[in-house]
ROTI-520391 format. One line per 10 residues: their letters; for each residue z, x, y of C-alpha. Coordinates in steps of 0.02 Angstrom, whole numbers, m for minus. Layout:
BEGIN
A = Z:X:Y; ...
END
This chain:
BEGIN
XXXXXXXXXX = m2:m2:m4; m51:71:171; 76:42:312; 7:11:483; 0:150:608; 126:61:707; 257:61:569; 218:244:528; 234:301:708; 394:218:754
XXXXXXXXXX = 547:343:751; 718:294:682; 849:219:795; 970:366:794; 1123:267:845; 1096:165:687; 1053:316:581; 1216:404:629; 1302:238:586; 1230:249:413
XXXXXXXXXX = 1294:425:391; 1464:370:457; 1465:234:326; 1426:360:190; 1569:473:240; 1691:318:247; 1631:268:70; 1684:446:19; 1859:415:86; 1850:487:258
XXXXXXXXXX = 1909:396:413; 1768:408:537; 1795:368:727; 1638:272:771; 1583:304:952; 1400:289:917; 1364:100:936; 1380:m6:1092; 1470:m144:1004; 1629:m214:1085
XXXXXXXXXX = 1774:m212:963; 1848:m378:1031; 1727:m501:952; 1688:m667:1037; 1825:m752:1139; 1945:m851:1026; 1888:m1024:1091; 1713:m980:1046; 1756:m926:871; 1853:m1090:854
XXXXXXXXXX = 1700:m1187:909; 1597:m1101:781; 1712:m1151:644; 1700:m1333:700; 1507:m1318:715; 1503:m1245:533; 1578:m1406:468; 1437:m1511:530; 1322:m1586:392; 1162:m1536:482
XXXXXXXXXX = 1115:m1394:595; 932:m1429:632; 813:m1324:736; 835:m1339:924; 682:m1335:1040; 605:m1161:1052; 678:m1137:1230; 851:m1174:1173; 977:m1315:1190; 963:m1403:1357
XXXXXXXXXX = 1150:m1402:1380; 1157:m1212:1352; 1015:m1181:1471; 1109:m1287:1600; 1268:m1190:1565; 1181:m1021:1594; 1119:m1081:1765; 1298:m1128:1808; 1350:m953:1760; 1224:m879:1884
XXXXXXXXXX = 1282:m996:2020; 1465:m958:1989; 1458:m770:1958; 1315:m720:2074; 1283:m863:2193; 1106:m888:2129; 1031:m1060:2105; 908:m1070:1959; 820:m1213:1878; 877:m1237:1695
XXXXXXXXXX = 692:m1245:1649; 673:m1064:1687; 805:m1008:1557; 734:m963:1387; 871:m950:1252; 825:m815:1124; 879:m739:961; 969:m599:1045; 909:m500:1197; 781:m415:1076
XXXXXXXXXX = 688:m578:1054; 689:m592:1244; 604:m425:1253; 485:m473:1113; 432:m633:1206; 413:m545:1376; 309:m398:1317; 202:m521:1217; 174:m626:1367; 141:m484:1493
XXXXXXXXXX = 66:m331:1403; m109:m305:1352; m168:m149:1266; m191:2:1380; m72:m65:1515; 32:72:1591; 215:29:1604; 342:138:1699; 511:160:1609; 651:284:1658
XXXXXXXXXX = 701:426:1549; 831:412:1480; 833:231:1431; 866:116:1284; 737:160:1151; 702:m17:1088; 642:m72:1256; 493:47:1253; 465:15:1071; 426:m164:1108
XXXXXXXXXX = 310:m116:1250; 210:10:1145; 212:m111:999; 102:m225:1104; m12:m79:1158; 67:m28:1322; 51:154:1372; 233:186:1414; 252:313:1553; 423:395:1540
XXXXXXXXXX = 481:445:1712; 606:588:1712; 772:554:1802; 920:663:1830; 1096:665:1896; 1032:662:2079; 964:487:2044; 1106:436:1932; 988:443:1790; 895:295:1858
XXXXXXXXXX = 726:254:1931; 716:260:2119; 577:207:2237; 518:384:2268; 501:418:2079; 413:254:2051; 288:293:2194; 254:474:2128; 215:407:1950; 119:249:1997
XXXXXXXXXX = m64:250:1950; m211:128:1959; m172:75:1782; 10:33:1809; 43:m148:1773; 227:m160:1763; 399:m77:1751; 557:m99:1654; 730:m56:1724; 902:m78:1644
XXXXXXXXXX = 1048:m90:1765; 1181:m42:1716; 1094:75:1599; 1115:118:1414; 1146:268:1381; 1216:319:1552; 1318:166:1610; 1246:196:1786; 1165:60:1897; 1030:58:2021
XXXXXXXXXX = 1098:20:2200; 1048:m153:2245; 950:m103:2396; 855:30:2295; 812:m97:2160; 748:m219:2289; 638:m87:2363; 564:m46:2190; 537:m228:2152; 452:m251:2328
XXXXXXXXXX = 339:m102:2291; 292:m169:2116; 258:m345:2180; 151:m282:2321; 45:m192:2197; 21:m340:2079; 140:m275:1946; 273:m369:1845; 454:m319:1837; 569:m338:1683
XXXXXXXXXX = 748:m306:1730; 873:m285:1591; 1038:m351:1648; 1126:m353:1481; 1272:m257:1553; 1274:m333:1726; 1432:m426:1705; 1519:m268:1645; 1471:m179:1805; 1603:m129:1936
XXXXXXXXXX = 1626:m243:2086; 1589:m169:2256; 1714:m111:2380; 1738:m286:2443; 1773:m346:2265; 1606:m435:2249; 1520:m450:2079; 1369:m342:2052; 1220:m443:2103; 1076:m502:1994
XXXXXXXXXX = 903:m445:2046; 857:m628:2059; 958:m635:2222; 817:m533:2296; 660:m549:2182; 652:m726:2116; 493:m684:2016; 572:m542:1917; 591:m573:1727; 770:m545:1681
XXXXXXXXXX = 844:m510:1510; 1026:m548:1470; 1131:m571:1316; 1288:m643:1242; 1317:m477:1149; 1408:m368:1278; 1509:m462:1408; 1547:m607:1284; 1565:m485:1135; 1450:m579:1017
XXXXXXXXXX = 1334:m445:947; 1309:m512:774; 1283:m690:838; 1104:m640:888; 1098:m743:1054; 1022:m693:1220; 916:m763:1360; 776:m729:1482; 751:m794:1658; 566:m810:1702
XXXXXXXXXX = 457:m886:1833; 416:m1068:1800; 234:m1028:1771; 280:m919:1624; 388:m1052:1531; 244:m1134:1434; 184:m962:1369; 361:m910:1322; 386:m1074:1228; 224:m1056:1127
XXXXXXXXXX = 268:m875:1081; 443:m923:1028; 383:m1066:924; 268:m950:831; 379:m794:822; 543:m864:768; 553:m1054:804; 723:m1047:896; 880:m954:915; 1017:m992:785
XXXXXXXXXX = 1076:m1166:817; 1267:m1132:767; 1273:m989:891; 1199:m1093:1025; 1317:m1235:1002; 1468:m1124:994; 1412:m1020:1148; 1430:m1179:1259; 1613:m1130:1253; 1579:m961:1331
XXXXXXXXXX = 1570:m1041:1501; 1737:m1125:1507; 1872:m1054:1624; 1971:m1005:1470; 1831:m899:1394; 1776:m819:1560; 1956:m772:1592; 1958:m681:1424; 1797:m591:1462; 1854:m534:1634
XXXXXXXXXX = 2018:m464:1557; 1909:m367:1436; 1802:m302:1578; 1961:m225:1655; 2007:m160:1480; 1835:m70:1480; 1880:9:1653; 2043:75:1576; 1951:145:1427; 1826:229:1537
XXXXXXXXXX = 1966:319:1630; 2038:374:1471; 1876:442:1406; 1827:531:1562; 1995:615:1571; 1987:661:1384; 1810:731:1399; 1865:835:1553; 2012:902:1454; 1906:963:1308
XXXXXXXXXX = 1770:1039:1426; 1631:918:1406; 1562:865:1575; 1491:696:1617; 1365:732:1757; 1359:559:1825; 1512:437:1816; 1467:274:1740; 1498:117:1846; 1459:m14:1713
XXXXXXXXXX = 1426:m44:1529; 1535:61:1414; 1451:225:1396; 1472:404:1451; 1323:521:1449; 1388:694:1405; 1312:866:1442; 1341:969:1292; 1235:1122:1339; 1392:1228:1366
XXXXXXXXXX = 1432:1215:1176; 1272:1313:1137; 1219:1165:1022; 1074:1054:1050; 1119:864:1057; 1056:830:883; 1155:975:803; 1306:934:907; 1306:755:837; 1269:805:665
XXXXXXXXXX = 1412:933:661; 1534:823:748; 1507:691:617; 1517:807:469; 1655:919:529; 1758:806:646; 1713:644:576; 1669:576:747; 1504:476:765; 1405:493:924
XXXXXXXXXX = 1225:474:975; 1110:614:1023; 1008:605:1186; 847:612:1079; 869:425:1053; 843:384:1238; 696:496:1295; 628:668:1306; 678:743:1472; 850:827:1453
XXXXXXXXXX = 872:737:1287; 932:898:1194; 1068:926:1321; 1151:757:1319; 1250:651:1200; 1303:466:1221; 1484:413:1188; 1523:229:1175; 1691:177:1234; 1676:3:1159
XXXXXXXXXX = 1805:59:1028; 1991:32:1036; 2102:146:1146; 2180:213:985; 2009:263:913; 1952:338:1082; 2108:445:1091; 2095:500:913; 1909:534:930; 1938:643:1085
XXXXXXXXXX = 2077:736:1001; 1967:775:851; 1824:829:962; 1941:944:1059; 2001:1031:897; 1827:1040:832; 1759:1122:992; 1898:1249:984; 1840:1296:812; 1664:1332:867
XXX = 1608:1512:889; 1581:1557:1074; 1406:1505:1134
END
């Protein structure tokens, strides 16, 4: 059987690969500190879990419409109004089987073979895999600490070409946990719109971003660019990774195409997850999620202090999500070797920068502080002992 060129060309998702190796070590009797995956350890808010138990007792859980339950789409628009002061029509919300399905639909709707799309380097690998899977020529734009490892307008303008049809930006970002300043993001979107290009903005971590100096919630791009396509998810802020539930906000003109694509690609998002997710937007559940956001800030402080103590610098401090992007070049090890040896010798699972791009990938490692404080402290202690055991670089 001959596999497609697409299947043969796609590289492994290293965060998951290191997870497999960690599982093998655990099966052999070792305790592994898993700091490789962006998976909050809390799980869904208690009221949401209780709602799922009630839903599971229903005799029938039929398909919903391809765009999602009307009540859930309405609840999501209420969330935007409450959290961000943005009024949206529920018809613009497309409920999806995880944010990955939102990416699937958007790339299918917007990308033709040969279209050039600008994506920052480093960035979440699956985003560009969807783009290239539909024939896009993904142009990775190198970023560095000076731009907080994010695209800025100057970089977009330098790399723009006559073939550029769109751009994708995640803010806050995976793997760096850094955000694009709102004014900069607005300028980038204005430039792209003026050149007839679409904008996909990944806001999966938006509600885990720091508030500004006045205590205001980080704004959605939709407050400035109402025609941007936005991706979000129940996985991170609501802690519902395995529930496979996300959403997209799209211009009204795109909704019929998104509906046809969803009908054909996966029919609908999981009905039990949609029904239970209605409880996410109650004051009780939102209070739980806000407490967890504060907990992530505490964990971030713990991790940054611990990394500093063991001599592993973080070039740009994160302001959202739950990641630290570590420079390991002082160790004399490339990122892949660093992660392999840290797992085998210290039993700490991390993710090498090679997952997230090319520029500077060999110097950087991602640590996820979505784990408990106890695991974070233990992981940092193990890394410190292991680093002390290395021969001088």
